[in-house]
C-alpha positions in Angstrom: 150.8 -5.3 -24.2 151.4 -2.9 -27.1 150.0 0.5 -27.5 149.5 3.1 -30.3 149.1 6.8 -29.8 146.8 8.9 -31.9 146.8 12.7 -31.7 143.9 14.5 -33.4 144.0 18.1 -34.5 144.9 20.3 -37.5 147.0 22.5 -35.3 149.5 19.7 -34.8 149.8 18.9 -38.5 150.3 22.6 -39.6 153.0 23.1 -36.9 150.9 25.5 -34.8 151.6 23.5 -31.7 154.1 20.8 -30.9 152.9 17.3 -29.9 154.4 17.0 -26.5 151.6 14.6 -25.3 152.9 11.6 -27.2 156.4 12.0 -25.9 155.1 12.1 -22.3 152.6 9.2 -22.7 155.3 7.1 -24.4 157.6 7.6 -21.4 154.9 6.7 -18.9 153.7 3.7 -20.8 157.2 2.4 -21.2 157.8 2.7 -17.4 154.6 0.7 -17.0 155.9 -2.1 -19.2 153.8 -1.2 -22.3 155.6 -0.9 -25.6 154.5 1.9 -27.9 154.2 0.4 -31.4 153.4 3.6 -33.4 152.4 7.3 -33.0 150.0 8.8 -35.6 148.7 12.3 -36.0 145.5 12.9 -37.9 143.3 15.9 -39.0 140.0 16.8 -37.4 138.1 14.7 -40.0 135.8 11.8 -39.1 136.9 9.6 -41.9 140.6 10.1 -41.2 140.0 9.4 -37.6 138.2 6.2 -38.3 140.9 5.0 -40.7 143.5 5.7 -38.0 141.5 3.7 -35.4 141.0 0.7 -37.8 144.7 0.6 -38.5 145.8 1.1 -34.9 143.7 -1.9 -33.7 145.5 -4.2 -36.1 148.8 -3.2 -34.5 148.0 -2.8 -30.8 145.6 -3.7 -28.0 145.8 -0.3 -26.3 145.0 2.8 -28.3 145.3 6.2 -26.6 143.7 9.2 -28.3 144.2 12.9 -27.5 142.5 15.9 -28.9 139.1 16.9 -30.3 137.1 16.8 -27.1 136.2 20.5 -26.7 132.6 21.8 -26.7 132.9 23.6 -30.1 131.8 22.3 -33.6 135.4 21.6 -34.7 136.0 19.1 -32.0 134.7 15.8 -33.6 136.5 13.0 -31.6 133.6 12.2 -29.2 130.9 12.0 -32.0 133.2 10.0 -34.2 133.9 7.5 -31.4 130.2 7.1 -30.6 129.5 6.3 -34.2 132.5 4.1 -34.5 131.5 1.9 -31.6 127.7 2.1 -32.5 126.8 3.7 -29.2 124.0 6.1 -28.2 124.3 8.9 -25.7 123.8 9.5 -22.0 124.3 12.3 -19.6 126.9 11.7 -17.0 125.6 13.4 -13.9 129.0 13.4 -12.2 130.5 15.2 -15.1 127.7 17.7 -15.3 128.1 18.5 -11.6 131.8 18.9 -12.1 131.4 21.3 -15.0 128.8 23.3 -13.2 131.1 23.6 -10.1 133.9 24.9 -12.4 131.7 27.6 -13.8 130.4 28.5 -10.3 134.0 29.1 -9.1 134.3 31.8 -11.7 130.9 33.3 -10.9 129.4 32.2 -14.1 126.4 30.0 -15.1 127.0 26.9 -17.2 126.2 27.5 -20.9 124.2 25.0 -23.0 127.2 24.2 -25.1 129.3 23.4 -22.1 126.5 21.2 -20.7 127.2 19.0 -23.8 130.6 18.0 -22.1 128.5 15.8 -19.9 127.1 13.9 -22.9 129.1 10.8 -23.4 128.7 7.5 -25.4 126.5 5.2 -23.4 129.0 2.3 -23.6 132.1 4.1 -22.3 133.6 4.3 -18.9 134.1 7.9 -17.9 137.5 9.0 -16.6 137.3 12.1 -14.3 139.1 15.2 -15.5 140.0 17.2 -12.4 141.7 19.9 -14.5 139.0 20.6 -17.0 135.5 20.1 -18.4 136.0 17.3 -21.0 136.1 13.9 -19.4 138.3 11.0 -20.6 136.5 8.0 -22.0 137.5 4.3 -21.8 136.2 1.9 -24.3 136.5 -1.9 -24.2 135.9 -3.2 -27.7 136.6 -6.6 -29.3 139.7 -7.3 -27.3 141.1 -3.7 -27.6 141.1 -0.9 -25.1 140.5 2.6 -26.6 141.1 5.6 -24.3 140.1 9.2 -25.5 141.5 12.2 -23.6 141.7 15.9 -24.0 144.6 17.4 -26.0 145.4 20.0 -23.4 148.6 18.6 -21.8 148.0 19.2 -18.2 144.4 17.8 -18.5 145.7 14.7 -20.3 148.5 14.1 -17.7 145.9 14.3 -14.9 143.6 11.7 -16.5 146.5 9.4 -17.4 148.0 9.6 -13.9 144.7 9.2 -11.8 142.7 7.2 -14.3 144.4 5.4 -17.1 147.6 4.1 -15.6 146.0 2.7 -12.4 143.3 0.9 -14.5 146.0 -0.6 -16.8 148.0 -1.9 -13.8 145.0 -3.4 -12.0 143.3 -4.9 -15.0 146.4 -6.3 -16.9 149.5 -8.2 -16.0 152.3 -5.9 -17.0 156.0 -6.8 -17.0 158.4 -5.0 -14.7 160.7 -2.7 -16.7 163.5 -0.6 -15.1 165.5 2.2 -16.4 168.6 3.8 -15.0 170.0 6.8 -16.7 173.6 7.9 -16.2 174.4 11.6 -17.1 177.8 12.3 -18.4 179.6 15.5 -19.4 182.9 16.3 -20.9 183.1 13.6 -23.5 181.4 13.0 -26.8 179.2 10.1 -27.8 181.7 8.3 -29.9 184.6 8.7 -27.6 182.4 7.5 -24.7 181.2 4.5 -26.7 184.8 3.6 -27.4 185.9 4.0 -23.8 183.2 1.8 -22.3 183.0 -0.8 -25.1 183.9 -3.8 -23.1 181.5 -2.8 -20.3 178.7 -2.3 -22.8 179.4 -5.7 -24.3 179.0 -7.4 -21.0 175.5 -6.1 -20.5 173.8 -8.5 -22.9 174.5 -11.5 -20.7 172.3 -9.8 -18.0 169.5 -8.8 -20.4 170.4 -5.2 -20.2 170.1 -2.9 -23.1 172.1 0.4 -23.4 171.0 3.5 -25.3 173.0 6.6 -26.0 171.0 9.9 -25.8 173.3 12.8 -26.7 172.3 16.5 -26.3 174.5 19.7 -26.4 177.3 19.1 -23.9 175.7 16.0 -22.3 175.5 12.3 -23.2 172.9 10.3 -21.3 173.4 6.5 -21.0 170.1 4.7 -20.4 170.2 1.2 -19.1 167.0 -0.8 -19.5 166.0 -4.3 -18.4 162.9 -6.2 -17.7 162.0 -9.4 -15.8 161.8 -10.3 -12.1 162.1 -7.0 -10.2 164.7 -8.0 -7.6 167.0 -9.6 -10.2 166.7 -6.7 -12.6 167.6 -4.1 -9.9 170.4 -6.2 -8.7 172.0 -6.6 -12.1 171.7 -3.0 -13.0 173.1 -1.9 -9.7 176.1 -4.1 -10.2 176.9 -2.9 -13.7 176.3 0.7 -12.6 178.9 0.3 -9.9 181.4 -1.0 -12.5 180.7 2.0 -14.7 181.1 4.4 -11.8 184.6 3.0 -11.2 185.5 3.2 -14.9 184.4 6.8 -15.8 183.9 8.7 -12.5 185.4 11.8 -14.1 182.5 12.1 -16.6 179.5 11.1 -14.5 177.7 14.1 -12.9 174.3 12.7 -12.0 171.5 10.2 -12.7 168.0 10.0 -14.1 166.2 13.3 -13.7 169.1 15.3 -12.1 169.7 18.8 -13.4 173.3 20.0 -13.5 172.5 23.5 -12.2 170.5 22.0 -9.4 173.3 19.6 -8.4 175.7 22.7 -8.3 173.2 24.7 -6.3 173.0 22.0 -3.6 176.8 21.9 -3.4 177.0 25.6 -2.9 174.2 25.5 -0.2 176.0 22.8 1.5 179.1 24.9 1.8 177.1 28.1 2.5 178.9 29.5 -0.5 177.9 32.1 -3.1 178.3 32.4 -6.8 178.6 35.1 -9.5 179.1 34.8 -13.3 180.8 36.9 -15.9 179.6 35.9 -19.4 180.6 37.0 -22.8 180.0 34.4 -25.5 177.3 32.7 -23.5 175.3 35.9 -23.2 173.6 35.2 -19.8 172.8 31.5 -20.5 174.7 30.3 -17.5 172.9 32.8 -15.2 169.6 31.7 -16.7 170.2 28.1 -15.9 171.4 28.8 -12.4 168.4 31.1 -11.6 166.0 28.5 -13.2 166.4 26.5 -10.0 164.0 27.3 -7.2 165.8 28.7 -4.2 168.8 29.9 -6.2 168.7 33.3 -4.6 170.2 31.7 -1.6 173.6 31.3 -3.3 173.5 33.2 -6.6 174.4 36.9 -6.2 174.4 38.1 -9.7 176.2 38.4 -13.0 177.5 40.5 -15.8 177.2 40.0 -19.6 180.5 41.5 -20.5 180.2 41.4 -24.3 182.4 44.4 -25.1 186.1 44.9 -24.1 185.1 48.2 -22.5 182.7 46.4 -20.1 185.4 43.7 -19.4 187.8 46.5 -18.4 185.5 48.9 -16.6 183.4 46.4 -14.6 185.6 43.4 -14.2 189.0 44.9 -14.1 190.4 43.1 -17.2 193.8 44.7 -18.1 193.9 46.6 -21.4 197.4 45.2 -22.0 196.0 41.6 -21.7 193.3 42.4 -24.3 195.9 43.9 -26.6 198.5 41.2 -26.3 196.3 38.0 -26.0 192.9 39.1 -27.3 189.5 38.8 -25.6 189.4 35.1 -26.3 192.3 33.9 -24.2 193.2 32.2 -21.0 194.6 35.5 -19.5 191.4 37.4 -20.1 189.0 34.7 -18.9 191.0 34.3 -15.7 190.8 38.1 -15.1 187.1 38.0 -15.8 186.4 35.2 -13.3 188.6 36.8 -10.6 187.1 40.3 -11.4 183.5 39.3 -11.0 184.2 37.3 -7.8 185.9 40.4 -6.4 183.2 42.8 -7.5 180.3 40.7 -6.3 182.2 39.5 -3.1 181.3 35.8 -3.8 183.1 32.6 -2.9 183.0 31.2 -6.4 182.6 32.5 -10.0 182.4 31.4 -13.6 183.5 33.3 -16.7 183.3 32.6 -20.4 184.8 34.2 -23.4 184.8 32.8 -26.9 183.8 32.9 -30.6 180.3 31.4 -30.8 180.1 32.0 -34.6 179.2 31.7 -37.3 181.7 34.5 -38.1 184.7 36.0 -36.2 187.0 33.0 -36.3 190.6 32.8 -37.5 193.2 30.1 -38.1 194.6 30.6 -34.6 191.1 30.9 -33.0 188.5 29.2 -35.1 184.8 29.4 -34.5 183.8 27.4 -31.5 186.9 28.3 -29.5 185.7 29.1 -26.0 187.6 29.7 -22.8 186.0 28.9 -19.4 187.3 29.8 -16.0 186.1 29.0 -12.6 187.4 30.7 -9.5 187.2 29.9 -5.8 188.9 29.8 -2.5 191.5 27.4 -3.8 192.4 29.4 -6.9 191.3 29.9 -10.5 191.3 27.3 -13.3 190.8 27.9 -17.0 190.2 25.5 -19.8 189.8 25.9 -23.5 187.1 24.1 -25.5 186.5 23.6 -29.1 182.8 23.2 -29.5 182.0 23.4 -33.2 180.6 25.8 -35.8 177.0 26.2 -34.6 176.4 29.4 -32.6 173.4 28.2 -30.5 175.0 24.8 -29.8 178.3 26.4 -28.9 176.6 28.5 -26.3 174.7 25.6 -24.8 177.8 23.4 -24.7 179.9 26.2 -23.1 177.3 26.9 -20.5 176.9 23.2 -19.6 180.7 22.7 -19.5 181.1 25.8 -17.2 178.5 24.5 -14.8 180.2 21.1 -14.6 183.7 22.7 -14.3 182.5 24.6 -11.2 180.8 21.5 -9.8 184.1 19.7 -9.9 185.9 22.8 -8.5 183.6 22.9 -5.5 184.0 19.2 -5.1 187.8 19.4 -5.4 187.9 17.0 -8.3 188.7 19.4 -11.1 192.1 18.7 -12.7 
């Protein structure tokens, strides 16, 4: 089965909102064994919508539509679909009751305009919207399935999860597709591809495809295969074991793992605490650490030591070190890591100092030069990275590298 996604709304086309719905739906459909053929965005115009529907049904047998189902006059999807399929109207009593109950919960009477949410094309199958007032609608028409859902992301996700995906699995024979994502850090995409070339070449014989998905500081490797479930899982497990033996120093997690969460679990397991001293990363490391629920159990605090004065006064960095080696140096980053650990009385610490750019570089220390240090019960380790010439990317890459350095330090695998 092949699908096409159609998002409706002027707000998408003028850049007022970002279409996150298509990315999420594409992911879910792929996991269900359904290939997305195309994604199309159209304006709130009936003729444009109809043209998109006509074109989509020539490419796919499943068309998922989001947007334009609100109660106001600018939401035209439902009327356009009723006309497109030559259907009349009916009042869905379950939807009317649901909308009435939503208004009652807020102590309000349902308005005439909101009662119209219960008016649906008489030939559609209604999909319950637990999170809102606009129901989803399922149309079977000349061998194609059309599903219309609200554009509000959490409403669409609820309808997809409880209504659309279960119906697709029960009504159609879908192939088994399995993905396994390996998360790597500390090596670039090209270098990684060269390192695992022979392993990658061996995947084709087992019907396994490999995709490289790079992001700042991280390269994801996604293995994908389809077929008989037991065989697929066995083949991917076997090749994964080979990769784990080949590049253990670069693998930090799998699938939806989050580096800061992995580190947090390690610290919790050791009943250990963490503090950070950040210069060039400007609090980004602390932000990622505290973005994990429960991080207060191990994260004590941090200092954004942007100026040399703060480095000296709060962290105990020696003025002689700053004068002799400069703020961006191994000597200074070590003192920062050890200073914040001492001040915060923590088991572990991270420190960063560097030249994020775009200015401030020199021949000796070009833009993108960043020193990272991690400190713990077994000592302090500092490493220099050269991350490029883009400020925001440099900060992201440095923060990711720092978290992974500490992960290895806690595990005892950092060299």
